[in-house]
N, C-alpha and C positions, 0 to 999 in steps of 0.2 A: 666167858662173855666179856666184851669190851666195856670199859668205863664210859658212861654217856658223854663225858667231857672230851673223849678221844674220837667220837664218831663224827665224821664230816659228811654232811648230807645237805642237798639243796642247791640253790643257785647263789652265786656270789659275783659282786662287781669287781672291777680292776683293783680296788683297794682292799678287797677281802671282806667287805661287808655283806652280810646275808641279805638276799632279796626275797621278799614275800611274793611268791607266785600268785597268790590270791589277788594281789593288787595290780597285776599285769592285765591290761584290757585285751580282749580278743577282737581284732579288727573284723569288719564286715566281710572282708575277703575270705577269712578263715571259715566263716559260716557256710560258704558255698563251695568249700574244698572237700574233696573225697577223703582227705586225710584227717579232717576234723574229728576229734574224739577217738582216733585210732591209737591205742596204747603204745604201739611200736613206733609211732611217729611223734609222740607227745614231747619228748625231750628236744628234738630238733625244732619242732614248732614253737616251743616255749623260748628257746634261745633266739629264734628268728624274731619273735614278738618283742623280747627284751632288747634286741639290737635296734629296733625301730626307734627313730628319733621323733619325738612329738612334733607335730606340725608338718612333717613331711609325708608324702604319699607312701603308704605301706606297700612294699614289694616283697614277694616271696618267690624264690627260684624253684621251689618244690611244689608250687600250687598246681593242683589238678582239679579242674571244674567237675562238679557232680553232673553226670549226664542223665 
C-alpha cells in the first residue's frame, strides 16, 4: 500500500494548490442538464465548472437539456 503522502488525488490549480470541490458552485444550467449527477460525467463537469470565471455567463459545450 502507498504512503498517504504519495497519493495524489483531487483537483489542482495551475500553481499546484489543491482545490476543494465542495466549494465549487453548480450553475443553474447544470441543474437542467441530462448529465447532472452522472458519475461518468462528473470529472468533466467539475473541470468545466472550475474553469468558469466569476461574473461571466456560464457556458458548457457538453450541455444536453433534459427532455
